[in-house]
N, C-alpha and C positions, 0 to 999 in steps of 0.2 A: 255829942255824938249823933244824937238822934234829929237835931234842929237840920244838920247837915244833911243826913239821909234825907229829911223832910225837901231840903233847896234843892238836892241832887234830883228826887223822884218829878219836884215840881219842874224842874229845867226840863228832863227829860220829857214828859207831858207835853209842854209847851212846844218842844223840838218836834217832836212827831208831830202835833198838829198842824205845825207848820208847814212839816214834811208834805203832808197831806193836803192841806189846801193852796199850798205858793201856788201851782199852777193854776187852778181857781181864781185865785186873788190876781196871777198877772193876766187872765184874759177879761177880768174887770176892769184892770187898768187899761188894757190894749181900748176895749169896746167903749171906755169913757172918751178917752184922745180922740178916737175915730168919731164919735158922736158930737163931743162940744170943739173938740180943735179941728178937726181936719172938715169936716161936714159943717160947724159952725152953727148950730143948732142951740136954739136958746134955753138958759135954764129955766125950768120950772119955778111958777112961782108959787110957793107952799103958804098958806096964810098963817099966822102964828096969832093965837087968840090971846088977850091981854089976862094977866093971871094974877090974881091979889091973894100973898100968901095967908093974910088974916083971914080969909074967906075960907080957906082950905082946913087951916086949923082948928076953926070954930063948927067944919062941917061934922056932923055926928057921925057919918059912915065912915071920916076918914080918921076919927078916934077910935071907933069899934075896931078898924085896919091894924091900927097901931099897938092897941090893947092886946089884941088877939095874935098878934107878928105878922099878921097879911101882908102888912107893908111892905116886909123884906123881901118877901116873894116877887115883888113887881120889879125887882133889880134884874131877876133871873130871866121874865119875859121876853127884853129883846137878845139875851141869848139863847132862847128856844126858838123865837123866830128865826134869826139867824140860821141856826141848826135845821128847822125844817125850810128855808130856802135851799141852804145847800143841800140837802137830800133830796128835795124836789129837783133843782137843776142837775145834780149827779144824775140821779134816776133817767130825767127825759134826757140830757147827752149822754148817758149810755147806750141807750135804746134808739135813738136816731145814729149815733155814730155805728152800732151793730147793725140797723139794718141797710146802710149806707155799704158798708163793708159786703153784707150779703148777696145786695144788689149788683154791685160792681160787677164788671164781666172781669174774668181773670185771664193771661194768657199761660196755658200748660207750659213749663220751662222746667230745667234738670235744677235742681238743687244747686246753688253758687258756692264757690271759696272753698270748694272740695279739694283737698289733695291726697296723695298716697300714703302719708304721714296719719292723718286723721281717718282714713278707714283701715288704714293696715290693721290693729287692733279686732276689727269687727271681721276682715277678713280672717284672721287667724282661727277667730272663734266659731265661723260659720262652718269650719271644718273639711270644706272640699277646695278645690281649685278651680272649676268650671263655674264660679259664680258670677253675678250679673250686679251691676249698681243697685237695682230693686231688690235683690237677696241682701247685698250691705243695708241698706234703708229699712227693711222690715227687719233687721238685725237690730241695728238701733232704736227703732221704736219699742222692741221688746225689751232691750239692756233699758231704755231710759222709763218705761212702766214699771219693771223690778225695782228699780233705784226708788223711784218716786214712792213707791210702797214700804221700802225699809227708811224711807225718809232722812238718809245721812246728812250731816251737816255741810258736807262737801257739793251734795248733788242741790240743796237746798241754797246753798251759797252763788250757784250757778244759775238756778232757776231765777233767785231776785236779781240776777245781773240782766238775764234776757227781758224779763218783763220787766225792767227799768228801761229799755230800750224803747217801747213803744209807749208805756202808760202815758208820759207827760202830752204826746203828740195825739193820743187818743182822747185824752181829757180836753185838749186844744179844741180837736176839732167838735167833740162833743158840747162843747159849751158856747161854741160858736154857732153849731147849728140850733143849738137851744135858745141862743138871741136874734137868730132871724127869726125863728120860728114865732116868737114874743114878739118882735119889731112889727112881723108882718099881721099877727092878731091884734096888736093895739090899734095898729090904723084901721082894720078892719073892722073893731066892734066900740072903737072909743073915737069916731071920727069926727066926732061934736063937740069933743072937749077943746079947750081953748087953746091951750099946748100944742094938741096934732094941726090944728089948724095954722097954726105960726108956724111951723117946721115943716107945711106939707113938701117942701122943695127939699129936702133932707130925706125921703124915703127912698130914693134910688139911690144915689149915692152912696148911705148908710149898706144897702140890700149888696150893692156891686162889690163895696171893700169887704162884706161881710164874706160874700161869697169868692174873693180871692183869698182871704183867711181863711176858710174850709178848705183849696183847694192845696194850700200848702202846706197844712195840714196833714191832709190825705196824703200829699205826695211825701213828706216824711215816713208817714206809717208805712204807706205800700212799699217805700225802700227796705224798710226793715222788713217786712213781711216777707221780701223777695228771698233775704239771707238767713233768716230764722232757721229755714230746716236745715240750713248748712251750721249753723252755729249751734243748734241742738246737736246733731254728729259730732261736731268739733268738740263740745262738751263731753259727750257722752264714752269717746276715744279716749280723751285725757283720764276719765276716772277711770278707763279698764287698765290704762296703762298704771294708776297709781293704786288701785283697787288690790290688797295680798291676797284676795279670792281669786282673779286672774292673773295675778301678775306673772303667776308660775306658767299659765298655761300659753302667754305669748313668748314664752322663752322656746325656740324653735332654731334648727340649722339654717345655716346661711343661705345654703342653696334653696331652700324653701322661700326663705325670706324675700332673697331676690325675686322668685317665680311668682309670687302674690305681688309684688311692688311693679313687676313689669305688667302683669294682667291689670290690677287698678291703673297705672300709668294709661294703657291701651283702651281701657272702657272708657277712661275721661275723655280720650283725646278722639276716641269715635262719635262721643257724647257730645263734644263741641265740634264739630266737624257736622252733625245731623241738624243741630240746632238754626233754626234760621238765622239768618244776620240782622241785625237790626241799627238804622242809620243812628248816629251818636253825636251831637254836637262838641261835647266833653274829648271824643277821640280825634276831633278833625281838629280842635285847636291845640291837643297833644301834639299831633304829627306836626302842626303846623310851626311851631313852639322846637319841634326839635325833641321833644322829652319822650316818644313813642318812634318806633321804627316804622315807617309803611309797610303795606301788604306787598307780596311779591312782585315783580312786576314793574314796581314803580320805583321810578329815582331816588333813592335816601337824601332825605335834607340834610344839607350841609348845617354842622353845628357850628356854635361859638358866634351867632352872629351878632351884633351888624357886623363882624371882621372878621367871617369864617376863615380866610389864607392867614389870618396872622393867629388865628386859635390855633390852626393846624401847625403852623411853626411852632408854636408855643409848645405843641404834645410832643411832637419829634422832637425838640431841645431836650426836652424834661425825659426821653426815654433812649437818647444818646448821648452816652457817659465819656466818648471820646469829643464829641463837642462841648460838652461840658466842660471839661477841662483843658479846652484848647482857648487860650486868653491870648485870642487875636484880635483885629480889628473888628471881625463880625461876631463876636460874644456879644458885645451890649446889645445890638439889634436885637439879635435870639435871646438874650436874657429880657428885655422889652416884653417881646413876644411870649415868653414864659408867664411872665407876670399877668397878661393880660388873659392866658388861658387858665391859671390860679385862680384869678378873681372872679371871671364868668363861672366857674364850677362851683367857686365858693357862692357866688349868687346865685344859680343856676338851683343849688339844693336848699337855699333858703327859700326862695318863692317855691320850690317843689313842697316845702314841709308848709308855707304858709297856705299854702292850696288846698293840699290834703285839710288844714285844723278848719279850712273856711267852707270845705265840703263837708265835713263830718259835721258840721256847726249849721247849714245848711238841711244836708239830708239826714241829719240823725242816725249813720248808720257807716260803718265802713266800707272801703270800697268793694264793689261787687265783683272783681277780678283781681 
């Protein structure tokens, strides 16, 4: 039984180590591909001296190390070196990523992804009906601090989920920043080395690719940071609904609940109208593909491309019970249009799901709206 427990403990340790170092292994693999495959840098020539095992065995220092057991420590030296390198890389990457986040300009905007359901518990506990969004956000921050001090399992699980959204992207950005800094320092201070002279032409291509990777990682981090306040508020709203201490206080009359929801909807609508518009290529594509309605004053995009008239005919046939049960000469053309309408809707739904999956894969965050 103890052997099984030891194996499980060892497996848990290995799994935890891999979870912590997975992103760093990925960045090293990407940098290796960029350097030697994409940019075509030559492999460094490392001279390996000829070693005679008999000379080592007859050496008195080897015998002393063997007798004292110090020789077994030598197997740990590579692990210690890898650990020191990982700690230095993580510290440098975190420092550079933090400096980039601090120095980058941020546009002030309202918390996104908010809705009446998420804000309703905060508004009820606020105690007054003349609240503003800033009052509810402050109430959420107060409740979050209180629950963090209590260290409940539910809040800790939410916090782990939220921190996991940005952890990998921040580590990617930090590692690529550290690689870029190390790459520049190597070419600056070791310019006379044979490998550096042989790969002078790879300097700028590697720099540009690393900058592109840094921008992509920053893009993912910024997208998550943009919705993090809203996710935090949604989290605390869910905790308030399920916590026995506050669940009783949330039981109010239907009339008051309606007034609070109307107030929240009004505030959200006002904030949405006051926010300056921003051009979006994704919204442009959605409108052109018919996935989103055009703004007011514009002609609506016909659905069912490339045959919108056939799509409309199939949609009308599906809603007309009299036409469905009238098996005359026009039934087969209508049924053909109906098949096109159903096929188009199914394919559109699949494409929307694939688009959302691809979007989440690229940005690392759920939709902002």
